[in-house]
N, C-alpha and C positions, 0 to 999 in steps of 0.2 A: 552403278548400283552398289548396294551395301551400305550407303549412307543412312544415318538415322533421321527420322522425321517425327514430328508431333502427330499424335492421333488421339481421338476421344474414344476410349475403350470401355465397353460395357463389361466390366470384369466379373460381375455377378449381378443378379437382378437387383435393381434399385441402387446400383453403385456404378457411376460413371467416373472415369479418371483420365486426366490428360497424361499420356505415357509416351515414351520413346519407342518406336518400332522401326524395323528396317524398311527402307523404301521398297515398294514392290518391284519385282522383276517383270519384264515384258517379253512376250514371244514375238516371232517374226511378223505376225498379223495384228499386233497390239500397238497401242500408244500409251504413253505415260502422261497423265494430265496433272498439272499443278493446279490444285483446287483453289479457286478464288472465292467461291460462295457455295454454301450447301444449306438447304432448308430443312428444318425439323418437321417431319411429317407426323400426322396423328398416329400412323402405324408404328413409328419409332417410339413415340411416347407410350403407347400401349405395349410395345415390345419390351420396354424397360422393366416392366414388372412381371414379364413372363406370360401375360394373359393371352397373347396371340399364339404362343407355342412355336413361333417362327424366328426367334432371335435368341438362340441358345448361347450363353456366354462361354468363353470370351469372344466378342464380336465388335468390330467397328461398324456402326450403323451409318445410315446416310445414303440416299439415292436421288435426291433432288439437287443437282449440282451443275456448276459450270466452271470453266477455268481455261488454261492455255496449255498448248502442247509443250511438254518438256523433253520428250524423247519419242522416237518412232521405231517400230520394228523393221527388220531388213526388207520385208515385202510391202511396206507402206510407202508409197511414193507421191501421194496427192495431198499430204499434210506436212507442214513444216514447223520448226520450232517457233513458238510464240503465237501460232494461230489460235484464235479465240473459238472455243468449242463448248458444246454440251453433249450429253450422251443419254441414251435410253436407260431406264432402270432395269429392263429385262435383258439378260444375256441369252439370246437364242442361238441355236446351233447353225441355223441357216440351211440345213440340208436334211431334216428328218422326213423321210418318206420310205415306203416299203416296196421292194422289187419282188415280183413273183414271175418266174420264167422270163425274165428280161423285160417285163412290162410293169408299169406302176399300177398296183391293184387298188382301185379307188374304193373298194369295199372295206379296205383295211384302215383302221383309224390310226395310221402312222404316217401322215403326210402333211402335217400342219405347216411347217416352214415352206414346203414346196408349194403350198397353196396361198402363201402370204399370211397365214394365221400365226404369226410369230409369237404372239402372246400366249398361244396354246402349245408351244414347242414342247415335245416330249423330254427334251434335255435342258429345259429352261432352268436358269439360275437367276436370282434377283440380287442386285447390289445391296450390300449391308444386311443380308439375311443369312441365317444359319438354321434351317429347320431340322437338321440331322443328316440327311443324305449328302449335303454339301455345306461348306462355309465360304461365303463370298464377302470379304471385307469391303466396306463401303467408303463413302467420301467425306466422313468427318475426320479428315486427315489432310496433311499437306499434299500428298500425292495419291493417285489411284490409277491402277492399270485397267484398261478396258479394250475389248476388241474394236478394231477400226470400223467394223460393219455397223456398230451401234452409235457412232459418233457423227455429230452434225455441226457444221460451221455456224457461227453466230453473225447476224448482221450488225453493222456498226452502231445502230441506234438502240441496241439493247445492252444494258449494263449487266455485269455478272450477277448482281442481286436479282434483277428482273429475270434473267435467264435461268436462275435456279428454280423458277416456277414453271418452266416449260413442261416439265414432266407432269405436273398437276393439270396444266392446260390440255395436254395431250389426252389425259384420262377423260376430261370433259368432252373433248372433241370426238373421242372414240365412242362414248356413250351416245352422243347425238347422231353419229354416223350409223349406228346400229338401229336407230329408232324408227325407221320406216322410210317411205318415199319423201321426196323434197317437200318442204313446208310451203303453204300458201299464206299470203298476208292475212287471211281471215282465220287462220289456225291459231288456237290457244294452247299453250303448254304450261304445265305446272311443275315446279321443282320443289320437292319436299326435302327440307334440310338445307339451311343456309350457312353451312360451314364453308371451308375453303373450296371443296369440289362443287358444292351447290352453287356458290356465287360465281364460279367460273362457268358452270353449266348454264346459268341464266344468260350470261353473255354469249356463250356458244350457240344457244338456241336462237337468240336475236340475230346473230350473224348468219345462222342457217335459214332465216327467212320467216320465223314465226312472228306473227303480227303482235301478239301479246304473250307475255310470260308472267305467270303468277308464282310468287315465292311463298313457301309455308315453313314456319319454324316455331319454336317455343321461346325464342329470345328476341325481344324488340330491337335491341341494338343491331343484331344481325339482319333483321328485316329492314331496318333503316338503310343498312349497307346495300342490301339487295335492291332497294328502290334507287339508290344512287347509281348502281351499276346496270340499271335497265329494266327492272321488274315493274310492270304496269300496276300491279296490285299485290298486296301482301296480306297474309292471314296468320295470326298467332293461334296455333291449334290448341294451346292451353286455355285460351280465353274465348275462342269462337269456333264455330262449326265450319272448318275450312272447306270440306267438300261441298257444303251447301253454298258457300260463298262463290266457289268456282262455277257451280251450276247456275247461280244467279247471273254471273257474268256472261254465260253462254246460252241464254234463253232456255235454261233447264236441261241442256244436254250433258254438259261436262266437257273437259278438255280433250283434245285429240290425243295428247300424250302427257304422261307424267313420268318424271325422272326422279327416282328415290335415291337420296344420297346419304342415308343414315345407316340402314341395315338392321332394323329392329321391327317388332310386330306392329306397334302403333303407327309409326310413320308409313310402313308398307300398306297397312289398312287404309290410311288416309290417301295414299297415292291411288290405290285401286278404286276407292270410292269417288275420286275426283275426275275420273275419265268417263267419257261417253261410252255407250254401247259400241262394241267393235273397236274400241280404242286400244292404246298400247301403254304398257308400264315397263320402263327400263330400270333395272335394279343395279345400282352402282355400289351402294353401301353394303358393307359386310361385317358390321360390328358384332352381330349375334350369329352363332353357328347355325341356329335353326329358329324358325318363327312360326306363329300360328296363322295359317293362310285361310282367308275366307273363300274356300273352294267354290261353293255354289255361286257366289257372286261373279267369280272369274268365268265359270263355265256358262252360266245362263245369260251373261251379258257378252259372251264371246270376246273376252279380252285376250290380248297377247302379252305374255310376260317374257321379257328379254333380259338375260344377264349380260353384264358388261364387265370385262376383266382388263384392267390396266389399259394399255393402248396397243395398237397394231399398225405401225406405219404412219401414225398421225403427227409425228414430230415436225416434218416440213410444214404441214398445215397449221400446227400450233405456233410455230415460229412466225409464219406469215401473218396470222391473226394478231399476234402481239406486235409485230414490227409495224403494221399499218394502223394500229390503234383500235382494232375491232374488239380486242379483249384487253382490258386494263388490269394490271396487277399491282401497281403502286399502292392503291388504297388498302390492299390486303396485307402488306408488309408492316408488321407491328414494331419490329426491332431488328437491328443489324448489330451483331456483337462478335468479339473475338472468340475463336474456338476455345480458348482457355476458360471462358465463362460458360461453356456449354452445359456443364452439369447443373449450374444454377438455373439456366433457362429451361432445361428439361424439367426441373423441379417445379418451376412456376407454371409451366404448361400442364404438368401432371395434376397440380392442385386447382386447375381450371381458373387461373387468375383472370378476372374480367378484362375484356377488351384486348385480349391477345389472340391474334389470328395466325400469322405466319412469322416465325422467327428465323432469321438467316444467320448462320455462323460463318465467320471468315477465318480460315486456317492461317 
């Protein structure tokens, strides 16, 4: 420890710089990962200008990563140097629960990790995030230190670049897992928003058994990608009435489920209008802090709204889906570039350069 490493540091808003930083130290239950690939997430791009409020400079961002074990803590015995791994973006404590008179008090909202809801951990930190209460440097660096409990081995048929998308796949898999009972072949699902998470959700829904998946977006190129990845029908909500199109496909009823992957008023209204009475809408996108909700439509049609936050134990499922080809990520990787070019690629993504989906940086 104590060696210097390259890192892409957000020194101040809108200013990323490749700098030298000390290699992170590890505790007895940690591992040191030599980062081989790290994806630029949309939340990192928005974090660059301070709009999210969750990346206070100076901070090394990056949470979609894979690499190899460079060192292990004294209590880690099941991973060795050179093992290929990825890791969760959420650092959960693994033990938050509440004791009352020696018993776990299930009426007390302090037992998330104990119930397996690790994404809701009271002591949660997120890689590459600094909201104020904590600062956790991320993986746009040569090395990153992570607890062993959030680390997963990689199968041999996944490259580091592919593995950098496991975090995003786990988000889609988590949203689908929260969306209700198992799907039947006759069930139709709609995905509103065909960005990275939306395109992965299209595939996750198909893998979960939905007979038809409909994709909705305002970008024809992204809708074409959705068709390539398994969407049976697509609608451009800027030029057509997407909910009416979904109803026409379902004999006037609407989809059983809509998954919203943008997080703004108009796409959420589209998702709500696209489902049948008694249907469900799972909300994944969180671009806007608040939205205008069509309350009477939700109430009188008895719809279920379900929020979905990050992932909660879906990494093994995500790895399996990718390893057996049920979810394809190669078409979503727009560019692979050295970390030294990171600031330039952030700028291109921030300016919404056409035909850029996922950019992977290699330290």
